[in-house]
PyMOL Python script that loads the backbone (N, CA, C, O; Angstrom):
from pymol import cmd

cmd.read_pdbstr("""\
ATOM      1  N   UNK A   1      -4.906   6.605  -7.615  1.00  0.00           N
ATOM      2  CA  UNK A   1      -3.673   6.573  -6.849  1.00  0.00           C
ATOM      3  C   UNK A   1      -2.632   7.490  -7.262  1.00  0.00           C
ATOM      4  O   UNK A   1      -2.501   7.897  -8.417  1.00  0.00           O
ATOM      5  N   UNK A   2      -1.932   7.785  -6.331  1.00  0.00           N
ATOM      6  CA  UNK A   2      -0.798   8.897  -6.498  1.00  0.00           C
ATOM      7  C   UNK A   2       0.299   8.141  -7.238  1.00  0.00           C
ATOM      8  O   UNK A   2       0.341   6.939  -6.976  1.00  0.00           O
ATOM      9  N   UNK A   3       1.083   8.544  -8.001  1.00  0.00           N
ATOM     10  CA  UNK A   3       2.162   7.846  -8.642  1.00  0.00           C
ATOM     11  C   UNK A   3       3.328   7.987  -7.795  1.00  0.00           C
ATOM     12  O   UNK A   3       4.369   7.477  -8.209  1.00  0.00           O
ATOM     13  N   UNK A   4       3.340   8.660  -6.553  1.00  0.00           N
ATOM     14  CA  UNK A   4       4.355   8.904  -5.704  1.00  0.00           C
ATOM     15  C   UNK A   4       4.465   7.849  -4.914  1.00  0.00           C
ATOM     16  O   UNK A   4       3.512   7.554  -4.193  1.00  0.00           O
ATOM     17  N   UNK A   5       5.758   7.013  -4.899  1.00  0.00           N
ATOM     18  CA  UNK A   5       5.961   5.812  -4.042  1.00  0.00           C
ATOM     19  C   UNK A   5       6.695   6.215  -2.657  1.00  0.00           C
ATOM     20  O   UNK A   5       7.608   7.036  -2.740  1.00  0.00           O
ATOM     21  N   UNK A   6       6.415   5.781  -1.609  1.00  0.00           N
ATOM     22  CA  UNK A   6       7.009   5.792  -0.362  1.00  0.00           C
ATOM     23  C   UNK A   6       7.559   4.531   0.061  1.00  0.00           C
ATOM     24  O   UNK A   6       6.837   3.593   0.398  1.00  0.00           O
ATOM     25  N   UNK A   7       8.843   4.481   0.054  1.00  0.00           N
ATOM     26  CA  UNK A   7       9.586   2.986   0.306  1.00  0.00           C
ATOM     27  C   UNK A   7       9.521   2.808   1.932  1.00  0.00           C
ATOM     28  O   UNK A   7       9.795   3.702   2.732  1.00  0.00           O
ATOM     29  N   UNK A   8       9.178   1.717   2.207  1.00  0.00           N
ATOM     30  CA  UNK A   8       9.179   1.268   3.642  1.00  0.00           C
ATOM     31  C   UNK A   8      10.109   0.210   3.860  1.00  0.00           C
ATOM     32  O   UNK A   8       9.869  -0.799   3.197  1.00  0.00           O
ATOM     33  N   UNK A   9      11.200   0.158   4.679  1.00  0.00           N
ATOM     34  CA  UNK A   9      12.077  -0.885   4.988  1.00  0.00           C
ATOM     35  C   UNK A   9      11.473  -1.671   6.007  1.00  0.00           C
ATOM     36  O   UNK A   9      10.917  -1.143   6.970  1.00  0.00           O
ATOM     37  N   UNK A  10      11.565  -3.176   5.820  1.00  0.00           N
ATOM     38  CA  UNK A  10      11.127  -3.939   6.855  1.00  0.00           C
ATOM     39  C   UNK A  10      12.011  -3.863   8.152  1.00  0.00           C
ATOM     40  O   UNK A  10      13.241  -3.822   8.121  1.00  0.00           O
ATOM     41  N   UNK A  11      11.229  -3.849   9.328  1.00  0.00           N
ATOM     42  CA  UNK A  11      11.793  -3.919  10.726  1.00  0.00           C
ATOM     43  C   UNK A  11      12.799  -5.194  10.962  1.00  0.00           C
ATOM     44  O   UNK A  11      13.533  -5.294  11.945  1.00  0.00           O
ATOM     45  N   UNK A  12      12.708  -6.157   9.890  1.00  0.00           N
ATOM     46  CA  UNK A  12      13.448  -7.308  10.196  1.00  0.00           C
ATOM     47  C   UNK A  12      14.721  -7.144   9.526  1.00  0.00           C
ATOM     48  O   UNK A  12      15.644  -7.892   9.849  1.00  0.00           O
ATOM     49  N   UNK A  13      14.918  -6.121   8.491  1.00  0.00           N
ATOM     50  CA  UNK A  13      16.340  -5.845   7.763  1.00  0.00           C
ATOM     51  C   UNK A  13      17.229  -5.202   8.688  1.00  0.00           C
ATOM     52  O   UNK A  13      16.969  -4.158   9.287  1.00  0.00           O
ATOM     53  N   UNK A  14      18.117  -5.761   8.766  1.00  0.00           N
ATOM     54  CA  UNK A  14      19.432  -4.917   9.552  1.00  0.00           C
ATOM     55  C   UNK A  14      19.974  -3.930   8.738  1.00  0.00           C
ATOM     56  O   UNK A  14      19.570  -3.680   7.602  1.00  0.00           O
ATOM     57  N   UNK A  15      21.135  -3.215   9.465  1.00  0.00           N
ATOM     58  CA  UNK A  15      21.785  -2.165   8.733  1.00  0.00           C
ATOM     59  C   UNK A  15      23.042  -2.591   8.047  1.00  0.00           C
ATOM     60  O   UNK A  15      23.738  -1.808   7.400  1.00  0.00           O
ATOM     61  N   UNK A  16      23.293  -3.788   8.202  1.00  0.00           N
ATOM     62  CA  UNK A  16      24.529  -4.429   7.493  1.00  0.00           C
ATOM     63  C   UNK A  16      24.464  -4.978   6.259  1.00  0.00           C
ATOM     64  O   UNK A  16      25.353  -5.678   5.773  1.00  0.00           O
ATOM     65  N   UNK A  17      23.318  -4.652   5.668  1.00  0.00           N
ATOM     66  CA  UNK A  17      23.147  -5.001   4.195  1.00  0.00           C
ATOM     67  C   UNK A  17      22.566  -6.362   4.070  1.00  0.00           C
ATOM     68  O   UNK A  17      21.971  -6.771   5.067  1.00  0.00           O
ATOM     69  N   UNK A  18      22.625  -7.102   3.086  1.00  0.00           N
ATOM     70  CA  UNK A  18      22.176  -8.338   2.960  1.00  0.00           C
ATOM     71  C   UNK A  18      20.802  -8.317   2.448  1.00  0.00           C
ATOM     72  O   UNK A  18      20.417  -7.301   1.869  1.00  0.00           O
ATOM     73  N   UNK A  19      19.957  -9.400   2.606  1.00  0.00           N
ATOM     74  CA  UNK A  19      18.773  -9.546   2.151  1.00  0.00           C
ATOM     75  C   UNK A  19      17.744  -8.544   2.779  1.00  0.00           C
ATOM     76  O   UNK A  19      17.234  -8.875   3.849  1.00  0.00           O
ATOM     77  N   UNK A  20      17.416  -7.424   2.247  1.00  0.00           N
ATOM     78  CA  UNK A  20      16.503  -6.508   2.846  1.00  0.00           C
ATOM     79  C   UNK A  20      15.094  -6.517   2.170  1.00  0.00           C
ATOM     80  O   UNK A  20      15.056  -6.843   0.983  1.00  0.00           O
ATOM     81  N   UNK A  21      14.057  -6.224   2.740  1.00  0.00           N
ATOM     82  CA  UNK A  21      12.835  -6.347   2.176  1.00  0.00           C
ATOM     83  C   UNK A  21      12.201  -4.812   2.213  1.00  0.00           C
ATOM     84  O   UNK A  21      12.106  -4.200   3.276  1.00  0.00           O
ATOM     85  N   UNK A  22      11.840  -4.337   1.134  1.00  0.00           N
ATOM     86  CA  UNK A  22      11.257  -2.868   1.091  1.00  0.00           C
ATOM     87  C   UNK A  22       9.947  -3.236   0.255  1.00  0.00           C
ATOM     88  O   UNK A  22       9.840  -4.096  -0.620  1.00  0.00           O
ATOM     89  N   UNK A  23       8.945  -2.329   0.769  1.00  0.00           N
ATOM     90  CA  UNK A  23       7.744  -2.279   0.016  1.00  0.00           C
ATOM     91  C   UNK A  23       7.329  -0.813  -0.213  1.00  0.00           C
ATOM     92  O   UNK A  23       7.500   0.016   0.680  1.00  0.00           O
ATOM     93  N   UNK A  24       6.771  -0.476  -1.435  1.00  0.00           N
ATOM     94  CA  UNK A  24       6.572   0.720  -1.904  1.00  0.00           C
ATOM     95  C   UNK A  24       5.131   1.100  -1.743  1.00  0.00           C
ATOM     96  O   UNK A  24       4.296   0.530  -2.444  1.00  0.00           O
ATOM     97  N   UNK A  25       4.758   2.047  -0.849  1.00  0.00           N
ATOM     98  CA  UNK A  25       3.325   2.368  -0.575  1.00  0.00           C
ATOM     99  C   UNK A  25       2.878   3.508  -1.318  1.00  0.00           C
ATOM    100  O   UNK A  25       3.564   4.528  -1.255  1.00  0.00           O
ATOM    101  N   UNK A  26       1.856   3.498  -1.997  1.00  0.00           N
ATOM    102  CA  UNK A  26       1.368   4.698  -2.680  1.00  0.00           C
ATOM    103  C   UNK A  26      -0.023   5.197  -1.982  1.00  0.00           C
ATOM    104  O   UNK A  26      -0.923   4.408  -1.694  1.00  0.00           O
ATOM    105  N   UNK A  27      -0.088   6.561  -1.755  1.00  0.00           N
ATOM    106  CA  UNK A  27      -1.234   7.119  -1.125  1.00  0.00           C
ATOM    107  C   UNK A  27      -2.294   7.361  -2.214  1.00  0.00           C
ATOM    108  O   UNK A  27      -1.960   7.754  -3.332  1.00  0.00           O
ATOM    109  N   UNK A  28      -3.530   7.130  -1.892  1.00  0.00           N
ATOM    110  CA  UNK A  28      -4.645   7.383  -2.817  1.00  0.00           C
ATOM    111  C   UNK A  28      -4.622   8.997  -3.176  1.00  0.00           C
ATOM    112  O   UNK A  28      -4.430   9.868  -2.328  1.00  0.00           O
ATOM    113  N   UNK A  29      -4.821   9.210  -4.404  1.00  0.00           N
ATOM    114  CA  UNK A  29      -4.858  10.497  -4.989  1.00  0.00           C
ATOM    115  C   UNK A  29      -6.100  11.186  -4.523  1.00  0.00           C
ATOM    116  O   UNK A  29      -6.191  12.411  -4.608  1.00  0.00           O
ATOM    117  N   UNK A  30      -7.116  10.403  -4.005  1.00  0.00           N
ATOM    118  CA  UNK A  30      -8.477  11.118  -3.416  1.00  0.00           C
ATOM    119  C   UNK A  30      -8.288  11.249  -2.059  1.00  0.00           C
ATOM    120  O   UNK A  30      -9.297  11.537  -1.415  1.00  0.00           O
ATOM    121  N   UNK A  31      -7.187  11.103  -1.423  1.00  0.00           N
ATOM    122  CA  UNK A  31      -7.019  11.147   0.084  1.00  0.00           C
ATOM    123  C   UNK A  31      -6.887  12.558   0.517  1.00  0.00           C
ATOM    124  O   UNK A  31      -7.500  12.935   1.516  1.00  0.00           O
ATOM    125  N   UNK A  32      -6.031  13.478  -0.250  1.00  0.00           N
ATOM    126  CA  UNK A  32      -5.902  14.716   0.148  1.00  0.00           C
ATOM    127  C   UNK A  32      -4.840  14.829   1.188  1.00  0.00           C
ATOM    128  O   UNK A  32      -4.323  13.809   1.644  1.00  0.00           O
ATOM    129  N   UNK A  33      -4.466  16.103   1.612  1.00  0.00           N
ATOM    130  CA  UNK A  33      -3.478  16.204   2.712  1.00  0.00           C
ATOM    131  C   UNK A  33      -4.124  16.800   3.774  1.00  0.00           C
ATOM    132  O   UNK A  33      -3.346  17.351   4.553  1.00  0.00           O
ATOM    133  N   UNK A  34      -5.443  16.879   4.097  1.00  0.00           N
ATOM    134  CA  UNK A  34      -6.171  17.301   5.204  1.00  0.00           C
ATOM    135  C   UNK A  34      -6.249  16.431   6.318  1.00  0.00           C
ATOM    136  O   UNK A  34      -6.674  16.857   7.392  1.00  0.00           O
ATOM    137  N   UNK A  35      -5.864  15.193   6.169  1.00  0.00           N
ATOM    138  CA  UNK A  35      -5.861  14.172   7.256  1.00  0.00           C
ATOM    139  C   UNK A  35      -7.150  13.540   7.300  1.00  0.00           C
ATOM    140  O   UNK A  35      -7.568  13.045   8.347  1.00  0.00           O
ATOM    141  N   UNK A  36      -7.827  13.525   6.196  1.00  0.00           N
ATOM    142  CA  UNK A  36      -9.173  12.737   6.163  1.00  0.00           C
ATOM    143  C   UNK A  36      -8.912  11.219   5.925  1.00  0.00           C
ATOM    144  O   UNK A  36      -7.822  10.686   6.131  1.00  0.00           O
ATOM    145  N   UNK A  37     -10.067  10.552   5.452  1.00  0.00           N
ATOM    146  CA  UNK A  37      -9.968   9.190   5.322  1.00  0.00           C
ATOM    147  C   UNK A  37      -8.802   8.824   4.233  1.00  0.00           C
ATOM    148  O   UNK A  37      -8.954   9.158   3.058  1.00  0.00           O
ATOM    149  N   UNK A  38      -7.815   8.235   4.600  1.00  0.00           N
ATOM    150  CA  UNK A  38      -6.589   8.127   3.687  1.00  0.00           C
ATOM    151  C   UNK A  38      -6.429   6.504   3.551  1.00  0.00           C
ATOM    152  O   UNK A  38      -6.572   5.777   4.534  1.00  0.00           O
ATOM    153  N   UNK A  39      -6.139   6.030   2.335  1.00  0.00           N
ATOM    154  CA  UNK A  39      -5.564   4.606   2.205  1.00  0.00           C
ATOM    155  C   UNK A  39      -4.333   4.667   1.449  1.00  0.00           C
ATOM    156  O   UNK A  39      -4.173   5.575   0.634  1.00  0.00           O
ATOM    157  N   UNK A  40      -3.478   3.815   1.635  1.00  0.00           N
ATOM    158  CA  UNK A  40      -2.274   3.534   0.737  1.00  0.00           C
ATOM    159  C   UNK A  40      -2.320   2.135   0.310  1.00  0.00           C
ATOM    160  O   UNK A  40      -2.958   1.295   0.945  1.00  0.00           O
ATOM    161  N   UNK A  41      -1.637   1.857  -0.787  1.00  0.00           N
ATOM    162  CA  UNK A  41      -1.519   0.603  -1.491  1.00  0.00           C
ATOM    163  C   UNK A  41       0.026   0.235  -1.810  1.00  0.00           C
ATOM    164  O   UNK A  41       0.828   1.032  -2.298  1.00  0.00           O
ATOM    165  N   UNK A  42       0.298  -1.058  -1.467  1.00  0.00           N
ATOM    166  CA  UNK A  42       1.418  -1.544  -2.034  1.00  0.00           C
ATOM    167  C   UNK A  42       1.254  -2.709  -2.667  1.00  0.00           C
ATOM    168  O   UNK A  42       0.604  -3.604  -2.127  1.00  0.00           O
ATOM    169  N   UNK A  43       1.857  -2.881  -3.991  1.00  0.00           N
ATOM    170  CA  UNK A  43       1.836  -3.938  -4.738  1.00  0.00           C
ATOM    171  C   UNK A  43       2.848  -4.885  -4.873  1.00  0.00           C
ATOM    172  O   UNK A  43       3.954  -4.499  -5.251  1.00  0.00           O
ATOM    173  N   UNK A  44       2.616  -6.300  -4.578  1.00  0.00           N
ATOM    174  CA  UNK A  44       3.806  -7.058  -4.876  1.00  0.00           C
ATOM    175  C   UNK A  44       3.542  -8.042  -6.074  1.00  0.00           C
ATOM    176  O   UNK A  44       2.488  -7.937  -6.703  1.00  0.00           O
ATOM    177  N   UNK A  45       4.462  -8.983  -6.398  1.00  0.00           N
ATOM    178  CA  UNK A  45       4.011  -9.830  -7.363  1.00  0.00           C
ATOM    179  C   UNK A  45       3.014 -10.825  -7.066  1.00  0.00           C
ATOM    180  O   UNK A  45       2.423 -11.407  -7.976  1.00  0.00           O
ATOM    181  N   UNK A  46       2.739 -11.109  -5.569  1.00  0.00           N
ATOM    182  CA  UNK A  46       1.714 -11.995  -5.303  1.00  0.00           C
ATOM    183  C   UNK A  46       0.679 -11.486  -4.414  1.00  0.00           C
ATOM    184  O   UNK A  46      -0.203 -12.255  -4.034  1.00  0.00           O
ATOM    185  N   UNK A  47       0.697 -10.272  -4.047  1.00  0.00           N
ATOM    186  CA  UNK A  47      -0.248  -9.758  -3.300  1.00  0.00           C
ATOM    187  C   UNK A  47      -0.484  -8.222  -3.310  1.00  0.00           C
ATOM    188  O   UNK A  47       0.522  -7.552  -3.541  1.00  0.00           O
ATOM    189  N   UNK A  48      -1.528  -7.623  -3.120  1.00  0.00           N
ATOM    190  CA  UNK A  48      -1.691  -6.199  -2.971  1.00  0.00           C
ATOM    191  C   UNK A  48      -2.143  -5.996  -1.581  1.00  0.00           C
ATOM    192  O   UNK A  48      -3.052  -6.687  -1.122  1.00  0.00           O
ATOM    193  N   UNK A  49      -1.500  -4.998  -0.825  1.00  0.00           N
ATOM    194  CA  UNK A  49      -1.674  -4.621   0.510  1.00  0.00           C
ATOM    195  C   UNK A  49      -2.335  -3.365   0.578  1.00  0.00           C
ATOM    196  O   UNK A  49      -2.020  -2.509  -0.249  1.00  0.00           O
ATOM    197  N   UNK A  50      -3.293  -3.094   1.524  1.00  0.00           N
ATOM    198  CA  UNK A  50      -4.043  -1.862   1.683  1.00  0.00           C
ATOM    199  C   UNK A  50      -4.069  -1.499   3.277  1.00  0.00           C
ATOM    200  O   UNK A  50      -4.458  -2.263   4.160  1.00  0.00           O
ATOM    201  N   UNK A  51      -3.597  -0.238   3.448  1.00  0.00           N
ATOM    202  CA  UNK A  51      -3.670   0.268   4.879  1.00  0.00           C
ATOM    203  C   UNK A  51      -4.094   1.571   5.177  1.00  0.00           C
ATOM    204  O   UNK A  51      -4.185   2.410   4.281  1.00  0.00           O
ATOM    205  N   UNK A  52      -4.341   1.806   6.256  1.00  0.00           N
ATOM    206  CA  UNK A  52      -4.767   3.291   6.730  1.00  0.00           C
ATOM    207  C   UNK A  52      -3.526   4.125   6.784  1.00  0.00           C
ATOM    208  O   UNK A  52      -2.610   3.804   7.542  1.00  0.00           O
ATOM    209  N   UNK A  53      -3.462   5.020   6.135  1.00  0.00           N
ATOM    210  CA  UNK A  53      -2.360   5.924   6.102  1.00  0.00           C
ATOM    211  C   UNK A  53      -1.986   6.693   7.435  1.00  0.00           C
ATOM    212  O   UNK A  53      -0.874   7.151   7.696  1.00  0.00           O
ATOM    213  N   UNK A  54      -2.996   6.743   8.145  1.00  0.00           N
ATOM    214  CA  UNK A  54      -2.651   7.401   9.548  1.00  0.00           C
ATOM    215  C   UNK A  54      -2.405   6.480  10.459  1.00  0.00           C
ATOM    216  O   UNK A  54      -2.145   6.881  11.593  1.00  0.00           O
ATOM    217  N   UNK A  55      -2.425   5.109  10.206  1.00  0.00           N
ATOM    218  CA  UNK A  55      -1.848   4.157  11.162  1.00  0.00           C
ATOM    219  C   UNK A  55      -0.983   3.073  10.392  1.00  0.00           C
ATOM    220  O   UNK A  55      -1.307   1.901  10.204  1.00  0.00           O
ATOM    221  N   UNK A  56       0.173   3.696   9.989  1.00  0.00           N
ATOM    222  CA  UNK A  56       1.197   2.878   9.268  1.00  0.00           C
ATOM    223  C   UNK A  56       1.624   1.500   9.873  1.00  0.00           C
ATOM    224  O   UNK A  56       1.862   0.510   9.181  1.00  0.00           O
ATOM    225  N   UNK A  57       1.689   1.538  11.117  1.00  0.00           N
ATOM    226  CA  UNK A  57       2.134   0.359  11.773  1.00  0.00           C
ATOM    227  C   UNK A  57       1.093  -0.462  12.224  1.00  0.00           C
ATOM    228  O   UNK A  57       1.382  -1.501  12.818  1.00  0.00           O
ATOM    229  N   UNK A  58      -0.255  -0.104  12.001  1.00  0.00           N
ATOM    230  CA  UNK A  58      -1.423  -1.003  12.148  1.00  0.00           C
ATOM    231  C   UNK A  58      -1.720  -2.128  11.054  1.00  0.00           C
ATOM    232  O   UNK A  58      -0.934  -2.346  10.132  1.00  0.00           O
ATOM    233  N   UNK A  59      -2.718  -2.709  11.201  1.00  0.00           N
ATOM    234  CA  UNK A  59      -3.115  -3.796  10.454  1.00  0.00           C
ATOM    235  C   UNK A  59      -3.311  -3.458   9.023  1.00  0.00           C
ATOM    236  O   UNK A  59      -3.613  -2.318   8.670  1.00  0.00           O
ATOM    237  N   UNK A  60      -3.151  -4.379   8.251  1.00  0.00           N
ATOM    238  CA  UNK A  60      -3.416  -4.055   6.715  1.00  0.00           C
ATOM    239  C   UNK A  60      -4.209  -5.139   6.101  1.00  0.00           C
ATOM    240  O   UNK A  60      -4.245  -6.256   6.617  1.00  0.00           O
ATOM    241  N   UNK A  61      -4.831  -4.854   5.043  1.00  0.00           N
ATOM    242  CA  UNK A  61      -5.792  -5.950   4.295  1.00  0.00           C
ATOM    243  C   UNK A  61      -4.815  -6.563   3.208  1.00  0.00           C
ATOM    244  O   UNK A  61      -3.896  -5.883   2.750  1.00  0.00           O
ATOM    245  N   UNK A  62      -5.029  -7.798   2.832  1.00  0.00           N
ATOM    246  CA  UNK A  62      -4.133  -8.435   1.777  1.00  0.00           C
ATOM    247  C   UNK A  62      -5.097  -9.051   0.775  1.00  0.00           C
ATOM    248  O   UNK A  62      -5.972  -9.833   1.146  1.00  0.00           O
ATOM    249  N   UNK A  63      -4.946  -8.721  -0.413  1.00  0.00           N
ATOM    250  CA  UNK A  63      -5.760  -9.304  -1.616  1.00  0.00           C
ATOM    251  C   UNK A  63      -4.892  -9.875  -2.772  1.00  0.00           C
ATOM    252  O   UNK A  63      -3.780  -9.393  -2.986  1.00  0.00           O
ATOM    253  N   UNK A  64      -5.310 -10.736  -3.403  1.00  0.00           N
ATOM    254  CA  UNK A  64      -4.748 -11.214  -4.425  1.00  0.00           C
ATOM    255  C   UNK A  64      -4.799 -10.422  -5.640  1.00  0.00           C
ATOM    256  O   UNK A  64      -5.904  -9.961  -5.927  1.00  0.00           O
ATOM    257  N   UNK A  65      -3.778 -10.161  -6.447  1.00  0.00           N
ATOM    258  CA  UNK A  65      -3.856  -9.189  -7.675  1.00  0.00           C
ATOM    259  C   UNK A  65      -5.058  -9.474  -8.402  1.00  0.00           C
ATOM    260  O   UNK A  65      -5.615  -8.481  -8.870  1.00  0.00           O
ATOM    261  N   UNK A  66      -5.601 -10.598  -8.613  1.00  0.00           N
ATOM    262  CA  UNK A  66      -6.871 -10.745  -9.268  1.00  0.00           C
ATOM    263  C   UNK A  66      -8.003 -10.235  -8.630  1.00  0.00           C
ATOM    264  O   UNK A  66      -8.863  -9.664  -9.301  1.00  0.00           O
ATOM    265  N   UNK A  67      -8.133 -10.385  -7.253  1.00  0.00           N
ATOM    266  CA  UNK A  67      -9.191  -9.876  -6.444  1.00  0.00           C
ATOM    267  C   UNK A  67      -9.198  -8.409  -6.446  1.00  0.00           C
ATOM    268  O   UNK A  67     -10.296  -7.854  -6.481  1.00  0.00           O
ATOM    269  N   UNK A  68      -8.029  -7.639  -6.409  1.00  0.00           N
ATOM    270  CA  UNK A  68      -7.646  -6.373  -6.288  1.00  0.00           C
ATOM    271  C   UNK A  68      -8.297  -5.706  -7.652  1.00  0.00           C
ATOM    272  O   UNK A  68      -9.037  -4.723  -7.622  1.00  0.00           O
ATOM    273  N   UNK A  69      -7.915  -6.375  -8.803  1.00  0.00           N
ATOM    274  CA  UNK A  69      -8.308  -5.816 -10.017  1.00  0.00           C
ATOM    275  C   UNK A  69      -9.819  -5.880 -10.324  1.00  0.00           C
ATOM    276  O   UNK A  69     -10.412  -5.108 -11.078  1.00  0.00           O
ATOM    277  N   UNK A  70     -10.411  -7.002  -9.570  1.00  0.00           N
ATOM    278  CA  UNK A  70     -11.960  -6.968  -9.630  1.00  0.00           C
ATOM    279  C   UNK A  70     -12.649  -5.888  -8.860  1.00  0.00           C
ATOM    280  O   UNK A  70     -13.633  -5.282  -9.285  1.00  0.00           O
ATOM    281  N   UNK A  71     -12.061  -5.676  -7.672  1.00  0.00           N
ATOM    282  CA  UNK A  71     -12.289  -4.450  -6.807  1.00  0.00           C
ATOM    283  C   UNK A  71     -12.302  -3.272  -7.565  1.00  0.00           C
ATOM    284  O   UNK A  71     -13.296  -2.546  -7.536  1.00  0.00           O
ATOM    285  N   UNK A  72     -11.236  -2.970  -8.297  1.00  0.00           N
ATOM    286  CA  UNK A  72     -11.076  -1.764  -9.047  1.00  0.00           C
ATOM    287  C   UNK A  72     -11.993  -1.680 -10.199  1.00  0.00           C
ATOM    288  O   UNK A  72     -12.404  -0.582 -10.576  1.00  0.00           O
ATOM    289  N   UNK A  73     -12.294  -2.643 -10.708  1.00  0.00           N
ATOM    290  CA  UNK A  73     -13.254  -2.630 -12.054  1.00  0.00           C
ATOM    291  C   UNK A  73     -14.628  -2.334 -11.354  1.00  0.00           C
ATOM    292  O   UNK A  73     -15.316  -1.438 -11.842  1.00  0.00           O
ATOM    293  N   UNK A  74     -15.087  -3.015 -10.245  1.00  0.00           N
ATOM    294  CA  UNK A  74     -16.309  -2.506  -9.736  1.00  0.00           C
ATOM    295  C   UNK A  74     -16.494  -1.321  -9.128  1.00  0.00           C
ATOM    296  O   UNK A  74     -17.627  -0.841  -9.095  1.00  0.00           O
ATOM    297  N   UNK A  75     -15.456  -0.690  -8.577  1.00  0.00           N
ATOM    298  CA  UNK A  75     -15.405   0.576  -8.050  1.00  0.00           C
ATOM    299  C   UNK A  75     -15.671   1.599  -9.163  1.00  0.00           C
ATOM    300  O   UNK A  75     -16.523   2.482  -9.063  1.00  0.00           O
ATOM    301  N   UNK A  76     -14.863   1.412 -10.255  1.00  0.00           N
ATOM    302  CA  UNK A  76     -15.044   2.363 -11.266  1.00  0.00           C
ATOM    303  C   UNK A  76     -16.305   2.469 -11.878  1.00  0.00           C
ATOM    304  O   UNK A  76     -16.677   3.503 -12.434  1.00  0.00           O
ATOM    305  N   UNK A  77     -17.110   1.248 -11.784  1.00  0.00           N
ATOM    306  CA  UNK A  77     -18.396   0.977 -12.518  1.00  0.00           C
ATOM    307  C   UNK A  77     -19.451   1.651 -11.602  1.00  0.00           C
ATOM    308  O   UNK A  77     -20.534   1.826 -12.160  1.00  0.00           O
ATOM    309  N   UNK A  78     -19.370   2.039 -10.402  1.00  0.00           N
ATOM    310  CA  UNK A  78     -20.454   2.658  -9.731  1.00  0.00           C
ATOM    311  C   UNK A  78     -20.343   4.077  -9.611  1.00  0.00           C
ATOM    312  O   UNK A  78     -21.229   4.720  -9.046  1.00  0.00           O
TER     313      UNK A  78
END
""", "prot")
cmd.dss("prot")
cmd.show_as("cartoon", "prot")
cmd.util.cbc("prot")
cmd.orient("prot")
């Protein structure tokens, strides 16, 4: 994963301040800039979100941090 974070402000957060929600998405370092198969990941304290970087408003997958760590360990081993 790239170390560059891209902050996304929730559409439910207003411009008047208050309790805003932001998520930092990181683009996979294996994605490149050619517009190929790209994924982005955002980590929170309770979940890891994965989405298609070409469809930012589309659906995303949600994993527990434990399940995500297991996936990463498996992916590194193959």
